[in-house]
C-alpha positions as CSV (number, residue, x, y, z in Angstrom):
1,M,115.8,73.1,125.0
2,S,115.4,76.6,123.4
3,Q,117.7,79.2,124.9
4,Y,115.7,82.2,123.7
5,K,112.4,83.9,124.2
6,I,110.3,84.9,121.3
7,E,109.1,88.6,121.1
8,A,106.8,89.4,118.2
9,G,104.6,92.3,117.0
10,T,102.8,93.6,114.0
11,G,102.5,97.0,112.3
12,Q,100.1,98.3,109.8
13,H,99.1,101.6,108.1
14,I,96.7,102.3,105.3
15,G,99.1,104.8,103.7
16,D,97.5,107.1,101.1
17,R,95.1,104.5,99.8
18,Q,91.4,104.4,100.2
19,E,91.3,100.9,101.6
20,Q,93.6,98.6,103.6
21,Q,94.1,95.5,101.4
22,D,96.9,93.9,103.4
23,R,96.5,91.4,106.3
24,V,98.8,90.2,108.9
25,G,98.6,87.5,111.7
26,L,100.7,86.0,114.5
27,F,99.5,82.6,115.8
28,A,100.3,80.0,118.3
29,A,99.4,76.3,117.5
30,P,96.9,75.1,120.1
31,N,97.8,71.5,119.5
32,A,101.6,72.0,119.1
33,P,103.1,73.9,122.0
34,G,106.3,75.8,121.1
35,Y,105.3,76.4,117.5
36,M,104.4,79.9,116.3
37,M,103.5,81.3,112.9
38,A,103.7,84.8,111.3
39,V,101.9,85.5,108.0
40,V,101.5,88.6,105.8
41,A,99.3,88.8,102.7
42,D,99.1,91.7,100.3
43,G,95.8,91.8,98.4
44,M,95.2,93.0,94.9
45,G,92.1,93.2,92.7
46,G,90.4,96.5,92.9
47,K,87.4,97.6,95.0
48,S,87.3,95.1,97.9
49,G,88.6,92.1,96.0
50,G,92.2,92.5,97.3
51,A,91.1,92.7,100.9
52,L,88.9,89.6,100.5
53,A,91.9,87.7,99.0
54,A,94.3,88.7,101.7
55,E,91.8,88.0,104.4
56,Q,91.3,84.5,103.0
57,V,95.1,83.8,103.1
58,V,95.4,84.7,106.8
59,R,92.2,82.9,107.7
60,T,93.3,79.8,105.9
61,A,96.7,80.0,107.7
62,K,95.1,80.2,111.1
63,Q,92.6,77.3,110.4
64,L,95.3,75.0,109.2
65,F,97.7,75.9,112.0
66,D,94.9,75.2,114.5
67,D,94.9,71.6,113.2
68,F,98.7,71.3,113.3
69,Y,100.3,68.7,115.6
70,P,103.9,68.0,116.6
71,G,105.4,65.7,114.1
72,N,103.4,67.1,111.2
73,D,105.5,68.5,108.3
74,V,105.9,72.3,108.3
75,R,106.6,72.6,104.6
76,H,103.5,70.6,103.8
77,L,101.5,72.9,106.1
78,L,102.8,76.0,104.2
79,E,102.1,74.4,100.9
80,S,98.6,73.5,102.0
81,I,97.9,77.2,103.1
82,L,98.9,78.4,99.6
83,Q,96.9,75.8,97.7
84,E,93.7,76.1,99.8
85,A,93.7,79.8,99.9
86,H,94.3,80.0,96.1
87,T,91.3,77.7,95.5
88,V,89.0,79.7,97.7
89,I,90.2,83.0,96.2
90,K,89.4,81.7,92.7
91,L,85.9,80.6,93.9
92,T,85.4,84.1,95.4
93,A,86.2,85.7,92.1
94,V,83.5,83.6,90.3
95,S,80.8,84.4,92.9
96,A,81.7,88.0,93.5
97,E,82.6,89.0,89.9
98,K,85.9,90.4,91.0
99,E,89.5,89.6,90.3
100,P,91.0,89.1,93.7
101,H,94.7,88.1,94.0
102,S,97.1,88.0,97.0
103,T,100.7,87.5,97.8
104,L,101.8,85.3,100.7
105,V,104.8,85.1,103.0
106,A,104.6,82.9,106.1
107,M,107.1,81.6,108.7
108,V,106.9,78.9,111.4
109,I,109.3,78.7,114.3
110,T,109.6,75.3,115.9
111,P,110.7,74.0,119.3
112,Q,113.7,72.4,117.4
113,Q,115.1,75.9,116.9
114,Q,114.2,76.0,113.3
115,A,112.6,78.8,111.2
116,I,110.9,77.5,108.1
117,W,109.3,80.0,105.7
118,A,107.6,80.2,102.3
119,H,106.4,82.9,99.9
120,A,104.6,83.7,96.7
121,G,104.7,87.1,95.1
122,D,106.6,90.2,96.3
123,S,105.9,90.2,100.0
124,R,109.2,89.5,101.7
125,L,110.9,87.8,104.6
126,Y,114.1,89.3,105.9
127,R,116.4,87.5,108.3
128,F,118.9,89.5,110.5
129,S,121.6,88.3,112.7
130,G,121.6,91.0,115.4
131,P,122.1,94.3,113.5
132,N,123.4,92.6,110.4
133,F,121.4,91.7,107.3
134,A,121.6,88.0,106.5
135,E,119.2,87.2,103.7
136,R,115.8,87.9,102.2
137,T,113.4,86.2,99.9
138,R,113.5,87.0,96.2
139,D,110.4,88.6,94.7
140,H,108.3,86.7,92.2
141,S,108.1,89.8,90.0
142,Y,109.0,90.7,86.4
143,V,111.7,93.2,87.5
144,E,113.3,90.6,89.8
145,K,113.4,88.3,86.7
146,L,115.2,91.1,84.8
147,V,117.7,91.5,87.7
148,S,118.4,87.7,87.8
149,E,119.0,87.7,84.0
150,G,121.4,90.7,84.3
151,K,119.2,93.0,82.2
152,I,118.9,95.6,84.9
153,Q,120.6,96.4,88.2
154,S,118.9,95.8,91.5
155,E,118.9,99.5,92.2
156,E,116.8,100.1,89.1
157,A,114.1,97.6,90.1
158,K,112.2,99.8,92.6
159,T,111.7,102.6,90.0
160,H,111.2,100.5,86.9
161,K,107.9,101.2,85.1
162,L,106.9,97.5,85.4
163,A,107.9,97.2,89.0
164,N,104.3,96.3,90.0
165,I,104.0,93.3,87.7
166,L,104.0,90.0,89.6
167,V,104.6,86.6,87.9
168,N,103.3,84.5,90.8
169,V,100.2,85.2,92.9
170,L,97.4,83.4,94.6
171,G,94.1,83.7,92.8
172,S,95.6,83.7,89.3
173,T,93.3,82.2,86.6
174,T,96.1,81.9,84.1
175,S,98.7,79.8,86.0
176,P,98.7,78.1,89.4
177,P,100.9,79.7,92.0
178,Y,104.1,78.1,93.1
179,I,105.8,78.3,96.5
180,E,109.4,78.9,97.4
181,F,110.8,77.8,100.7
182,G,113.6,78.9,103.0
183,Q,114.9,77.5,106.3
184,R,117.3,78.5,109.1
185,D,118.4,75.9,111.7
186,N,120.1,76.3,115.1
187,L,118.3,79.6,115.9
188,Q,120.1,81.8,118.4
189,V,119.5,84.8,120.6
190,N,119.6,88.0,118.4
191,D,118.2,86.2,115.3
192,C,115.4,88.5,114.0
193,F,112.8,88.1,111.2
194,L,110.7,90.7,109.3
195,L,107.8,89.7,107.1
196,C,106.4,92.6,105.1
197,S,104.4,93.9,102.1
198,D,106.0,96.1,99.5
199,G,104.4,99.1,101.1
200,L,107.2,98.8,103.7
201,W,110.3,97.4,102.0
202,H,110.0,99.8,99.0
203,Y,111.1,102.7,101.2
204,F,114.1,101.1,103.0
205,D,117.4,99.4,102.3
206,D,118.5,96.2,104.0
207,A,120.8,98.0,106.5
208,E,118.1,100.4,107.6
209,L,115.6,97.6,108.3
210,S,118.1,95.5,110.2
211,A,119.2,98.4,112.4
212,A,115.6,99.4,113.2
213,V,114.6,95.8,114.2
214,A,117.8,95.0,116.1
215,A,117.9,98.2,118.2
216,N,114.2,98.2,119.3
217,S,111.4,96.1,120.7
218,P,108.9,94.9,118.0
219,R,106.5,97.7,119.1
220,Q,109.1,100.4,119.0
221,A,110.5,99.2,115.7
222,S,106.9,99.1,114.2
223,E,106.3,102.7,115.2
224,L,109.7,103.8,113.8
225,L,109.2,102.0,110.5
226,I,105.7,103.2,109.9
227,R,106.7,106.8,110.6
228,K,109.6,106.7,108.2
229,A,107.6,104.8,105.5
230,R,104.9,107.5,105.7
231,D,107.5,110.3,105.5
232,R,109.1,108.8,102.5
233,G,105.9,107.6,100.7
234,A,103.5,110.5,101.1
235,P,101.4,111.5,99.2
236,R,101.4,108.2,97.3
237,G,102.2,105.7,100.0
238,D,101.0,102.2,99.7
239,N,99.4,100.0,102.4
240,C,102.2,99.2,104.8
241,T,102.0,95.9,106.8
242,F,104.6,93.8,108.5
243,A,105.3,91.3,111.4
244,I,108.5,91.4,113.4
245,V,109.8,88.3,115.3
246,K,112.9,88.6,117.6
247,L,114.7,85.9,119.6
248,V,115.9,87.4,122.8
249,E,117.5,86.4,126.1
250,P,115.0,84.6,128.3
251,P,114.4,86.1,131.8
252,K,117.2,85.3,134.3
253,E,114.9,83.5,136.7
254,V,113.9,81.1,133.9
255,K,117.5,80.3,133.1
256,N,118.3,79.9,136.8
257,Y,115.3,77.6,137.3
258,T,116.5,75.5,134.3
259,V,120.0,75.1,135.9
260,Q,118.6,74.2,139.3
261,K,116.2,71.7,137.7
262,M,119.1,70.1,135.8
263,R,121.2,69.8,139.0
264,R,118.4,68.1,140.9
265,A,118.0,65.7,138.1
266,V,121.7,64.8,138.4
């Protein structure tokens, strides 16, 4: 039995752009109690193309999660979200004469105390253990490739002139997108997750993000992060979008009830 309660929230700001092209969602699975999903998509493509692409990612995620049942494979679910959203985005490009693309980062928490996630592009998932940074996804970007090859330092990536070039996105007409998975087992109280677009992570280091999430409720952390991102990004701030998922102590009455129920069973 899970010994934690899930607290979750989202944050979003248009920044200094004319249109909000990011999308975010938090979903429960109606046919699979105890499962929850968080998803963030960062749309690109000019005019309204990016917003349409990101909207399609989140809509696809919800539709497929609505049809998810206990015993189904979570990785297959995440793979299906990517492939189906990619196909529809490409069809939208043909009919709307636009060039929509989108990133994807999504995570599912299961009743088996697992977190399983997947991403494509440069929208990230961060995992924190209390106030400590534990890991994050690696961007599918040109500068991240340069970092991995030792050609530039990670500190140079944010300010590199080609920092906005992605090598893996949904909606691409030149190469199909690929998905990269991650997983954390034996989830515990104080494990925290942040899924976000580059309009957030660009303005923070890992320690700042972990401290903000650990020390605050999801709503308080959202307000703090948006305020700081706006201060640091203005007057050229990007769309800023994220989801925060925290595992916290369950209410005492719930824990007491569990103990009493177990004693009666004995």
